[in-house]
C-alpha positions as CSV (number, residue, x, y, z in Angstrom):
1,T,0.0,0.0,0.0
2,A,1.3,3.4,-0.9
3,L,0.4,6.6,0.9
4,I,0.4,9.9,-1.0
5,A,-0.7,12.6,1.4
6,P,0.2,16.1,2.5
7,A,2.5,15.7,5.5
8,L,2.7,18.1,8.4
9,A,5.8,16.3,9.9
10,L,8.0,13.5,8.8
11,H,10.3,12.1,11.4
12,P,13.1,12.2,10.8
13,A,11.5,15.1,8.9
14,R,9.0,17.8,8.4
15,L,7.8,19.5,5.2
16,A,8.6,23.0,6.2
17,P,10.4,26.1,4.9
18,R,13.0,27.8,7.0
19,P,11.6,28.7,10.4
20,L,10.3,32.2,10.8
21,P,12.5,34.4,12.9
22,C,11.6,34.6,16.6
23,L,10.1,38.1,16.8
24,M,9.9,37.7,20.6
25,C,13.7,37.3,20.6
26,V,14.3,40.7,19.0
27,P,15.4,43.5,21.3
28,A,12.8,46.3,21.9
29,G,13.0,49.0,19.2
30,F,14.9,46.7,16.8
31,E,11.8,45.1,15.1
32,E,12.0,47.4,12.0
33,A,15.7,46.5,11.4
34,W,15.3,42.8,12.0
35,P,14.4,42.0,8.3
36,Q,17.6,43.9,7.2
37,L,19.7,41.8,9.6
38,L,18.2,38.6,8.3
39,E,19.0,39.8,4.7
40,I,22.6,40.4,5.7
41,V,22.8,37.0,7.3
42,D,21.3,35.3,4.2
43,E,23.6,37.2,1.8
44,E,26.8,36.3,3.6
45,A,25.7,32.7,4.0
46,A,24.8,32.5,0.3
47,D,28.2,33.9,-0.7
48,L,29.7,30.9,1.1
49,A,27.1,28.5,-0.3
50,L,25.6,27.8,3.2
51,A,22.0,27.4,4.2
52,V,20.7,29.4,7.2
53,D,18.4,27.4,9.4
54,D,17.6,29.9,12.0
55,V,18.5,33.3,13.4
56,A,17.6,34.5,16.9
57,F,18.5,37.4,19.2
58,A,18.1,36.7,22.9
59,R,19.9,37.5,26.2
60,G,22.7,39.5,24.5
61,K,23.4,36.8,21.9
62,L,22.8,36.9,18.2
63,S,22.6,33.2,17.2
64,V,22.9,32.1,13.6
65,L,22.4,28.4,12.8
66,A,23.7,27.4,9.4
67,S,24.4,24.1,7.8
68,G,28.1,23.6,6.9
69,G,31.4,22.4,8.1
70,V,33.5,24.0,10.8
71,D,35.7,26.0,8.5
72,D,32.6,27.3,6.7
73,L,31.0,28.4,9.9
74,V,34.1,30.1,11.1
75,A,34.3,32.0,7.8
76,L,30.6,33.0,8.1
77,N,31.2,34.2,11.7
78,R,34.1,36.4,10.5
79,R,32.1,37.8,7.5
80,L,29.1,38.5,9.6
81,S,31.1,40.2,12.4
82,E,32.7,42.6,9.9
83,R,29.4,43.2,7.9
84,L,27.4,43.8,11.1
85,D,30.0,46.2,12.5
86,D,29.9,48.1,9.2
87,W,26.1,48.1,9.1
88,E,25.8,49.4,12.7
89,A,28.4,52.2,11.9
90,N,26.8,53.3,8.6
91,A,23.1,52.9,9.3
92,A,20.8,54.4,11.8
93,V,20.8,51.1,13.7
94,E,22.0,50.7,17.3
95,L,22.1,47.2,18.6
96,P,22.6,46.5,22.3
97,P,25.9,44.9,23.1
98,Y,25.8,41.3,21.8
99,M,27.9,38.2,21.2
100,L,27.7,36.7,17.7
101,E,27.4,33.0,17.7
102,V,27.4,31.0,14.4
103,A,26.9,27.3,14.9
104,S,25.5,24.2,13.2
105,P,22.0,23.2,14.0
106,G,23.2,19.7,14.7
107,V,21.5,16.5,13.7
108,S,17.7,16.9,13.5
109,D,15.0,14.3,13.8
110,V,12.9,16.3,11.4
111,L,13.6,16.2,7.6
112,R,13.4,19.7,6.2
113,S,15.3,20.1,3.0
114,D,15.3,18.3,-0.4
115,A,18.8,17.0,0.6
116,D,17.3,15.5,3.8
117,Y,14.6,13.8,1.9
118,A,17.1,12.5,-0.7
119,A,19.4,11.2,2.0
120,F,16.6,9.3,3.8
121,K,14.9,7.9,0.7
122,G,14.5,4.2,1.3
123,F,14.6,4.5,5.1
124,G,11.9,4.0,7.6
125,V,10.1,7.2,8.7
126,Q,7.1,8.3,10.7
127,A,4.9,10.9,9.0
128,T,2.4,13.1,10.8
129,L,-0.3,14.1,8.3
130,T,-2.4,17.3,8.1
131,E,-5.4,15.2,7.1
132,E,-6.5,11.8,8.2
133,Y,-5.7,8.8,6.0
134,K,-7.2,5.5,6.9
135,K,-8.5,7.1,10.1
136,R,-5.0,8.0,11.3
137,T,-2.8,11.0,11.1
138,V,0.5,9.2,12.0
139,H,1.9,6.6,9.7
140,E,5.1,4.7,9.6
141,G,6.7,3.4,6.4
142,T,9.6,3.6,4.0
143,L,10.2,7.0,2.4
144,L,9.9,6.8,-1.4
145,G,10.0,10.5,-2.2
146,R,8.2,13.8,-2.1
147,D,7.2,16.7,-4.2
148,G,6.2,20.3,-3.2
149,E,3.0,19.1,-1.6
150,H,3.1,15.4,-0.9
151,V,5.2,12.7,0.7
152,L,5.2,9.2,-0.8
153,L,5.6,6.3,1.7
154,N,5.5,2.5,1.3
155,L,3.3,1.4,4.2
156,K,4.0,-2.3,3.7
157,G,7.3,-4.1,3.3
158,R,9.3,-1.7,5.5
């Protein structure tokens, strides 16, 4: 039996775009500049062919989670540090004192990207669906693939 259904979560994976930035984590008065900061982070990461998974600003720390190797993350940290210093100096933006932290998101139990789905094709997964299928919203099976809207699982012969 094959399951073709919209998936809310696929473990190890979820059909989801990059998480939205945490607006509650933005310092007061900085909300208007937050999109500019995200743009700077995305541009610098793109120049290094890195994918940004999340950006948060909390408790004096600007955290950037990006997928890449250690050398790539060090390079991103250096570039962001220089670019943010220039941005603060040349724009009408004043950030509170902060520490920049660039790190890897680590291993996730949720599939998010096309690369994740390709890597786990043929492996057993658990899918949480947005709509019931056979009176259930959680199904286990072998990941066969996905498109922009659906995940294909083999429910038998795992």
